[in-house]
C-alpha positions in Angstrom: 0.0 0.0 0.0 1.4 3.4 -1.0 1.6 6.4 1.3 -1.1 8.1 -0.7 -3.5 5.2 0.1 -3.1 5.4 3.9 -5.9 7.1 5.8 -5.2 10.6 7.0 -3.7 10.9 10.5 -5.9 11.0 13.5 -7.1 14.5 14.3 -8.6 14.6 17.9 -10.0 18.1 17.5 -11.7 17.2 14.2 -13.1 14.1 15.8 -14.5 16.0 18.7 -16.0 18.6 16.5 -17.8 16.0 14.4 -19.1 14.3 17.6 -20.5 17.6 18.9 -22.2 18.3 15.7 -23.5 14.7 15.5 -25.0 15.1 19.0 -26.7 18.3 18.0 -28.1 16.8 14.8 -29.3 13.7 16.7 -31.0 15.9 19.3 -32.8 17.9 16.6 -33.7 14.7 14.6 -35.2 12.9 17.6 -37.0 16.1 18.8 -38.6 16.7 15.4 -39.6 13.1 15.0 -41.3 13.1 18.4 -43.1 16.4 17.7 -44.3 15.0 14.4 -45.9 12.1 16.3 -47.1 13.9 19.5 -48.4 17.2 18.2 -52.0 16.6 17.2 -52.5 19.7 15.0 -50.4 22.5 13.8 -47.0 23.1 15.5 -47.5 26.8 16.0 -51.2 27.4 16.5 -52.4 31.0 16.6 -54.8 30.3 19.4 -53.8 30.8 23.1 -54.8 28.4 25.8 -58.1 29.0 27.5 -57.8 29.1 31.3 -60.4 29.3 34.1 -59.5 30.2 37.6 -60.7 28.7 40.9 -63.2 31.5 41.4 -65.0 30.5 38.2 -65.5 26.8 39.3 -68.6 25.4 40.8 -68.5 22.8 43.5 -71.4 20.5 42.6 -70.6 17.7 45.0 -68.6 18.0 48.2 -67.9 20.7 50.7 -65.4 23.5 50.4 -64.8 27.1 49.5 -62.4 29.4 47.6 -59.4 30.4 49.6 -57.1 32.8 47.9 -56.6 31.5 44.3 -57.6 27.9 45.2 -60.8 26.0 45.6 -60.2 24.0 48.8 -62.5 20.9 48.9 -62.5 19.8 52.5 -65.0 16.9 52.2 -66.7 14.7 49.7 -70.4 14.2 49.1 -72.4 11.5 51.0 -71.7 9.1 48.0 -68.0 9.6 48.5 -67.4 11.7 45.4 -66.3 15.3 44.5 -67.6 17.0 41.4 -66.3 20.4 40.2 -67.6 21.9 36.9 -67.3 25.0 34.7 -69.5 26.3 31.9 -67.5 26.6 28.7 -68.0 27.3 25.0 -65.1 26.5 22.7 -64.4 24.4 19.6 -63.1 21.0 20.6 -61.1 20.6 17.4 -59.0 23.7 18.3 -58.3 22.6 21.8 -57.5 18.8 21.9 -56.2 18.7 25.5 -57.6 19.6 28.9 -55.4 20.0 32.0 -56.8 20.4 35.6 -54.5 22.2 38.0 -55.1 20.4 41.3 -52.9 19.0 44.1 -53.3 16.5 47.0 -55.6 14.0 45.2 -55.7 10.8 47.3 -53.5 7.9 46.4 -55.3 5.5 44.1 -58.1 8.1 43.5 -60.3 7.5 40.5 -60.5 10.8 38.5 -62.4 11.5 35.3 -62.9 14.3 33.0 -66.6 14.9 32.1 -68.0 17.1 29.3 -71.0 17.9 27.2 -71.1 19.1 23.6 -73.6 20.9 21.4 -73.9 17.9 19.1 -75.5 15.7 21.7 -76.3 18.1 24.6 -78.1 15.5 26.7 -75.2 13.0 26.7 -72.5 13.1 29.4 -69.1 12.0 28.1 -66.2 11.0 30.3 -62.6 9.8 30.1 -60.2 8.7 32.8 -57.5 11.1 34.1 -54.2 9.7 35.2 -53.0 10.8 38.6 -49.3 11.3 39.4 -48.0 12.3 42.8 -51.4 13.7 43.8 -51.8 15.7 40.6 -54.1 15.0 37.6 -52.1 14.8 34.3 -53.3 16.5 31.1 -55.8 14.6 29.1 -55.3 14.3 25.3 -58.7 14.1 23.6 -57.5 14.1 19.9 -59.3 11.3 18.2 -62.0 10.8 20.8 -65.3 10.2 19.1 -67.1 12.3 21.7 -64.7 15.3 21.5 -66.6 17.0 18.7 -68.6 20.2 18.2 -68.4 22.9 20.9 -67.7 21.9 24.5 -70.6 23.3 26.5 -69.2 22.4 30.0 -66.4 20.4 31.5 -66.1 18.9 35.0 -63.7 17.0 37.2 -65.0 14.0 39.1 -63.0 12.4 41.9 -64.7 9.2 43.0 -63.1 8.7 46.4 -63.3 10.0 49.9 -60.8 12.7 50.9 -58.3 12.0 53.6 -57.1 15.6 53.3 -58.3 18.8 51.6 -58.2 18.8 47.8 -56.9 22.0 46.3 -58.0 23.0 42.8 -56.5 26.1 41.1 -58.3 25.9 37.8 -58.5 24.2 34.4 -56.9 24.9 31.0 -57.9 23.9 27.5 -54.8 23.7 25.4 -54.3 23.9 21.6 -51.3 21.5 22.1 -48.8 23.1 19.7 -45.1 22.3 19.8 -44.5 24.7 22.7 -47.2 23.1 24.9 -46.0 19.6 24.2 -42.4 20.6 25.0 -43.5 22.3 28.2 -45.5 19.2 29.3 -42.5 16.9 28.7 -40.2 19.2 30.6 -42.6 19.4 33.5 -42.7 15.5 33.6 -38.9 15.3 33.5 -38.4 17.9 36.2 -41.2 16.7 38.4 -40.1 16.4 42.0 -39.4 12.7 42.9 -39.3 12.4 46.7 -37.3 9.8 48.5 -39.1 6.5 49.1 -38.1 3.0 50.2 -37.0 2.2 46.6 -34.9 5.3 46.2 -31.7 3.5 47.2 -32.2 1.2 44.2 -33.7 3.4 41.5 -34.7 6.9 40.5 -37.3 7.1 37.7 -36.2 10.5 36.5 -39.3 12.6 37.1 -42.9 11.6 37.0 -43.7 7.9 37.2 -46.0 8.3 34.1 -44.2 10.0 31.1 -45.1 10.1 27.5 -41.4 10.3 26.6 -39.1 9.1 29.4 -35.9 11.1 29.6 -33.5 8.1 29.8 -35.0 6.7 26.6 -34.6 10.1 24.9 -31.0 10.4 26.0 -30.2 6.8 24.9 -31.7 7.4 21.5 -29.7 10.6 21.0 -26.4 9.0 22.0 -26.9 6.0 19.7 -27.9 8.1 16.7 -25.0 10.5 17.4 -22.4 7.7 17.4 -23.9 6.3 14.2 -23.7 9.7 12.6 -20.1 10.2 13.7 -19.2 6.8 12.2 -20.9 7.5 8.9 -19.4 11.0 8.7 -15.9 9.7 9.5 -16.1 7.0 6.8 -17.4 9.6 4.3 -14.4 11.9 4.8 -12.0 9.0 4.8 -10.7 9.6 8.3 -9.3 6.9 10.6 -11.9 5.0 12.7 -9.4 4.4 15.6 -11.3 7.1 17.6 -14.6 5.3 17.5 -14.4 3.8 21.0 -13.5 7.2 22.4 -16.3 8.9 20.5 -18.8 6.3 21.9 -17.5 6.8 25.4 -17.6 10.6 25.1 -21.2 10.5 23.8 -22.2 8.1 26.7 -20.6 10.5 29.2 -22.5 13.4 27.7 -25.8 11.6 28.1 -24.9 10.4 31.6 -24.1 14.1 32.5 -27.6 15.2 31.4 -29.3 12.5 33.5 -27.0 13.2 36.5 -27.7 16.9 36.3 -31.5 16.1 36.5 -30.7 13.9 39.5 -28.8 16.6 41.3 -31.6 19.1 40.6 -34.0 16.6 42.3 -31.6 16.0 45.1 -31.3 19.8 45.8 -35.1 20.0 46.1 -35.2 16.9 48.4 -32.6 18.5 50.7 -34.7 21.7 50.8 -37.8 19.7 51.5 -36.1 17.6 54.2 -34.7 20.7 55.9 -38.1 22.5 55.9 -39.8 19.4 57.3 -37.4 18.6 60.2 -35.8 21.9 61.0 -36.1 22.8 64.8 -38.0 19.6 65.7 -37.2 17.3 68.6 -36.4 13.6 67.9 -39.9 12.4 68.6 -41.5 15.2 66.5 -39.1 14.3 63.6 -40.3 10.7 63.8 -44.0 11.9 63.7 -43.2 14.3 60.7 -41.7 11.5 58.6 -43.5 9.5 56.0 -44.1 6.6 58.5 -45.2 9.0 61.2 -48.6 7.4 61.6 -46.9 4.0 62.1 -44.5 5.5 64.7 -47.5 7.0 66.6 -49.4 3.7 66.5 -46.3 1.8 67.9 -45.9 4.4 70.5 -49.5 4.0 71.7 -49.2 0.2 71.5 -46.1 0.3 73.8 -47.9 2.5 76.3 -50.9 0.2 76.3 -48.7 -2.8 76.8 -47.0 -1.1 79.7 -50.4 -0.3 81.4 -51.6 -3.9 80.7 -48.5 -5.4 82.4 -48.9 -3.1 85.4 -52.6 -4.0 85.7 -51.8 -7.8 85.5 -49.2 -7.4 88.3 -51.7 -5.5 90.5 -54.3 -8.2 89.9 -51.9 -11.0 90.8 -50.9 -9.2 94.0 -54.6 -8.8 94.9 -55.4 -12.5 94.2 -52.3 -13.9 95.8 -51.1 -11.7 98.7 -47.7 -12.4 100.0 -47.9 -14.8 103.0 -46.3 -13.8 106.3 -42.7 -14.6 106.6 -42.2 -14.8 102.8 -39.5 -12.5 101.5 -40.5 -10.0 98.7 -38.0 -11.7 96.3 -39.7 -15.1 96.9 -43.1 -13.5 96.4 -42.0 -12.0 93.1 -40.8 -15.4 91.9 -44.1 -17.0 92.8 -46.1 -14.2 91.1 -44.0 -14.4 87.9 -44.7 -18.2 87.7 -48.4 -17.4 87.5 -51.3 -18.7 89.5 
């Protein structure tokens, strides 16, 4: 092989530049592909979201009142449900998603979005709402056979008894353009993930339910970037000896993104822990923890057990008084042995 047939010498800076560009191209390609699938209509709709505040909501079932900018529902109806509604009038084809702004929904609560339209005004339509960390997730209604015409009223139904007040701040009808979709995905990735009994083994990376999990997105970008770097390097007839280093560098870049998200969550957890336990005595810290109810129950059980043992000893002394001439130590041994 002649010298002119040898591949050009390895150029680390050139390899790094190609890798950086490949990562940027992979990020754009994956993002555009996802928006092409996830955005139900036009990417940049001219319409703005329609929002209704807590003061405009009507509490049909349950008890509560508006406090500040929140509708605070303190109790459910006798049938164990809460129903909040709002009169609306908008075209459903222009707003394919509805998001309720509420917090402190009970774990395992069954939540549904209800609505009526002008096509069949007597029919009540409904769809399930996913609940994540006590918050209802946005509902995508694109393609629903009942999401037609004009929406003449929407409602939130929570079919469970409340163990603590439910706070509702309002509801938003979204046109779901590219900006709204990107904002929803970012809110899922950056959702606070508090420590649990499983945190030592895994961290999900945001909300438990995600339309596009961040680890999957990062992995796809890294794989596509390395493939682009390989194809580009072959096309310019450069040496492929840097392929392992390019793959490792891309992996480290992806790992850095996920680790940055973890550190962001950790800083919020530290702040939450400090606010929860600051200035409390040891017993109060136990009661303020996630298993505070269990700690309180065990504390009551131990007190009850102590009272029960004292009562049994008193009863034994009453039934079997110590005979004359019997030492207290001998009497205790007899009492311990039982009647």
